[in-house]
C-alpha positions as CSV (number, residue, x, y, z in Angstrom):
1,M,0.0,19.0,22.9
2,I,0.7,15.3,23.4
3,N,-0.3,13.8,26.8
4,L,2.6,11.5,27.5
5,K,0.8,10.3,30.6
6,C,-1.7,8.7,28.3
7,P,-1.0,4.9,27.7
8,I,0.9,4.6,24.4
9,E,-1.6,2.1,23.0
10,K,-4.4,4.6,23.5
11,L,-2.3,7.4,22.1
12,L,-1.6,5.5,18.9
13,K,-5.2,4.4,18.6
14,N,-6.3,8.0,18.7
15,L,-3.8,8.9,16.0
16,D,-5.1,6.0,14.0
17,I,-8.7,7.2,14.3
18,A,-7.6,10.7,13.2
19,L,-5.8,9.4,10.1
20,I,-8.9,7.3,9.1
21,Y,-11.0,10.4,9.5
22,I,-8.6,12.4,7.3
23,G,-8.7,9.7,4.7
24,Q,-12.5,9.8,4.7
25,L,-12.5,13.6,4.3
26,F,-10.1,13.3,1.4
27,E,-12.2,10.6,-0.3
28,S,-15.3,12.7,0.0
29,R,-13.4,15.8,-1.3
30,E,-14.1,17.8,1.8
31,I,-10.3,18.4,2.1
32,Y,-7.5,18.2,-0.5
33,Y,-3.9,17.0,-0.7
34,P,-2.3,20.0,1.0
35,Q,-4.5,19.4,4.1
36,V,-3.7,15.7,4.0
37,L,0.0,16.6,4.0
38,Q,-0.5,18.9,7.0
39,A,-2.2,16.0,8.8
40,A,0.5,13.6,7.9
41,L,3.2,16.1,9.2
42,A,1.3,16.4,12.5
43,V,1.1,12.7,12.9
44,K,4.8,12.3,12.0
45,N,5.7,14.9,14.6
46,A,3.6,13.1,17.2
47,L,5.3,9.8,16.4
48,N,8.7,11.5,16.7
49,V,7.8,12.5,20.2
50,V,6.6,8.9,21.0
51,D,9.9,7.6,19.6
52,E,11.9,10.0,21.9
53,E,9.9,9.1,25.0
54,Y,9.6,5.4,24.3
55,P,12.8,4.5,22.4
56,T,12.2,0.7,22.8
57,F,8.7,0.9,21.2
58,S,8.4,0.6,17.5
59,R,5.5,-0.4,15.2
60,Q,7.5,-0.2,12.0
61,G,7.9,-3.6,10.3
62,Q,5.9,-5.5,12.8
63,N,3.2,-6.6,10.4
64,G,4.9,-7.3,7.0
65,C,6.4,-5.7,4.0
66,I,4.6,-3.9,1.1
67,L,6.2,-2.7,-2.0
68,L,4.6,0.3,-3.8
69,G,5.1,1.9,-7.1
70,V,3.4,3.9,-9.9
71,V,3.7,2.3,-13.3
72,K,5.8,3.4,-16.2
73,G,4.6,6.6,-17.9
74,D,2.8,8.0,-14.8
75,I,4.3,10.5,-12.5
76,H,1.2,11.1,-10.2
77,D,1.9,9.9,-6.7
78,I,-0.7,11.5,-4.5
79,G,-2.7,8.4,-3.9
80,K,0.5,6.2,-3.4
81,N,1.9,8.6,-0.8
82,I,-1.3,8.6,1.2
83,V,-1.5,4.8,1.2
84,K,2.2,4.7,2.2
85,M,1.5,7.0,5.2
86,F,-1.4,4.9,6.4
87,L,0.5,1.6,6.0
88,E,3.6,2.8,7.8
89,F,1.5,4.2,10.7
90,N,-0.2,0.7,10.9
91,G,3.1,-1.0,11.4
92,Y,4.0,-2.1,7.9
93,T,7.4,-1.7,6.3
94,V,6.9,0.1,3.0
95,I,9.3,0.0,0.1
96,D,8.4,3.0,-2.1
97,L,9.8,2.7,-5.6
98,G,8.4,6.0,-6.6
99,V,6.8,7.0,-10.0
100,D,7.4,6.0,-13.6
101,I,8.5,2.5,-12.7
102,S,9.0,0.0,-15.5
103,P,7.9,-3.7,-15.3
104,E,11.6,-4.6,-15.2
105,E,12.2,-2.4,-12.2
106,F,9.3,-3.9,-10.3
107,V,10.7,-7.4,-11.0
108,E,14.2,-6.4,-9.9
109,A,12.7,-4.9,-6.7
110,I,11.0,-8.1,-5.6
111,S,14.3,-10.0,-5.8
112,H,15.9,-7.4,-3.5
113,H,13.1,-6.9,-1.0
114,S,10.9,-10.1,-1.0
115,P,7.7,-8.2,-0.2
116,D,4.6,-9.9,1.1
117,I,2.4,-7.7,-1.2
118,I,2.9,-5.4,-4.1
119,G,0.8,-2.3,-4.7
120,V,0.6,-1.1,-8.3
121,S,-0.9,2.3,-9.0
122,A,-2.1,4.0,-12.3
123,F,-3.5,7.5,-12.3
124,I,-4.1,8.2,-16.0
125,N,-5.9,6.0,-18.6
126,T,-3.0,6.1,-21.1
127,V,-0.8,4.0,-18.8
128,I,-3.3,1.1,-18.5
129,P,-1.2,-1.0,-21.0
130,S,1.9,-0.3,-18.7
131,F,-0.2,-1.4,-15.7
132,K,-1.1,-4.7,-17.4
133,N,2.5,-5.3,-18.5
134,T,3.7,-4.7,-15.0
135,V,1.4,-7.3,-13.5
136,L,2.1,-9.8,-16.3
137,A,5.9,-9.3,-15.8
138,L,5.5,-10.0,-12.1
139,R,3.6,-13.2,-12.6
140,K,6.0,-14.4,-15.4
141,A,8.9,-13.7,-13.0
142,G,7.3,-16.0,-10.5
143,F,5.9,-13.5,-8.0
144,N,2.9,-15.5,-6.7
145,K,1.9,-13.2,-3.8
146,P,-1.0,-10.8,-3.9
147,V,-1.0,-7.6,-6.1
148,L,-3.1,-4.7,-5.0
149,A,-4.3,-2.6,-7.9
150,G,-5.3,1.0,-7.4
151,G,-5.4,4.5,-8.8
152,I,-8.0,6.6,-10.6
153,A,-7.4,4.8,-13.9
154,V,-8.0,1.4,-12.4
155,N,-11.4,-0.1,-11.6
156,S,-12.9,-3.5,-10.9
157,L,-13.5,-4.1,-14.7
158,T,-9.8,-3.4,-15.4
159,V,-8.7,-6.0,-12.8
160,K,-11.3,-8.5,-14.1
161,K,-9.9,-8.2,-17.7
162,L,-6.4,-8.5,-16.4
163,K,-7.2,-11.7,-14.6
164,Q,-8.6,-13.1,-17.8
165,E,-5.4,-12.2,-19.7
166,L,-3.3,-13.8,-17.0
167,D,-5.2,-17.0,-17.3
168,S,-4.5,-17.2,-21.0
169,E,-0.9,-15.8,-21.1
170,V,0.4,-17.2,-17.8
171,P,-1.9,-20.1,-17.0
172,E,0.6,-21.5,-14.4
173,A,0.5,-18.2,-12.5
174,V,-0.9,-18.1,-9.0
175,G,-1.6,-15.2,-6.6
176,D,-4.6,-12.9,-6.5
177,I,-5.0,-9.4,-8.0
178,I,-7.1,-7.3,-5.7
179,Y,-8.7,-4.0,-6.6
180,A,-8.7,-1.4,-3.8
181,H,-10.8,1.7,-4.4
182,N,-9.4,3.7,-1.5
183,V,-7.0,3.7,1.4
184,Q,-9.5,2.0,3.7
185,E,-9.9,-0.9,1.2
186,V,-6.1,-1.1,1.0
187,L,-5.7,-1.5,4.7
188,K,-8.5,-4.0,4.9
189,A,-7.1,-6.1,2.1
190,V,-3.5,-6.0,3.5
191,D,-4.7,-6.9,7.0
192,E,-6.7,-9.9,5.7
193,I,-3.9,-11.1,3.4
194,L,-1.2,-11.0,6.1
195,Y,-3.5,-12.4,8.8
196,R,-4.1,-15.4,6.6
197,K,-0.3,-15.7,6.0
198,K,0.5,-15.6,9.7
199,T,-2.3,-18.1,10.5
200,F,-0.9,-20.5,7.8
201,E,2.6,-20.2,9.1
202,M,1.4,-21.0,12.7
203,I,-0.5,-24.1,11.4
204,V,2.6,-25.3,9.4
């Protein structure tokens, strides 16, 4: 039951706390994907009620645009979907390309959506070459904004090696590649990146 007499900011804060807790339980393997989906549905239903009662209030798109996709050859989207849910709840516009996305499709998408950040995911080790090719293609296409790297097949060493390859193959490329181990790290990185962007725009 949703208490609509509760201030909307407090209501959303409580939902935020609940989602963070669900994410922690999932990371520690105390719950699994079906339970996460149930929680996501409950939050979605709660937000639908908020939208009906407060039609002028919206968090969607307030904070920036993030483009997400799973690299070519990989059809696992559990992690991506969880990240998407958290980002949308926190007021970000999310462009979800889906799974099995080629480097060319990523490049085409940035021209259509002009995202502030791109999140690239790889779940299985066999697609690491595709993961690297995707980031290389983005940099060669001139996308100089941050790329978030995640998924079970990706780790800090993968990202370190990729940065070294970029330095040699695309020395003129700018823009950071950030490894995010879990959804909490994704949210922290996104918040910091876009806070710096807003601060810079205010100064300029």
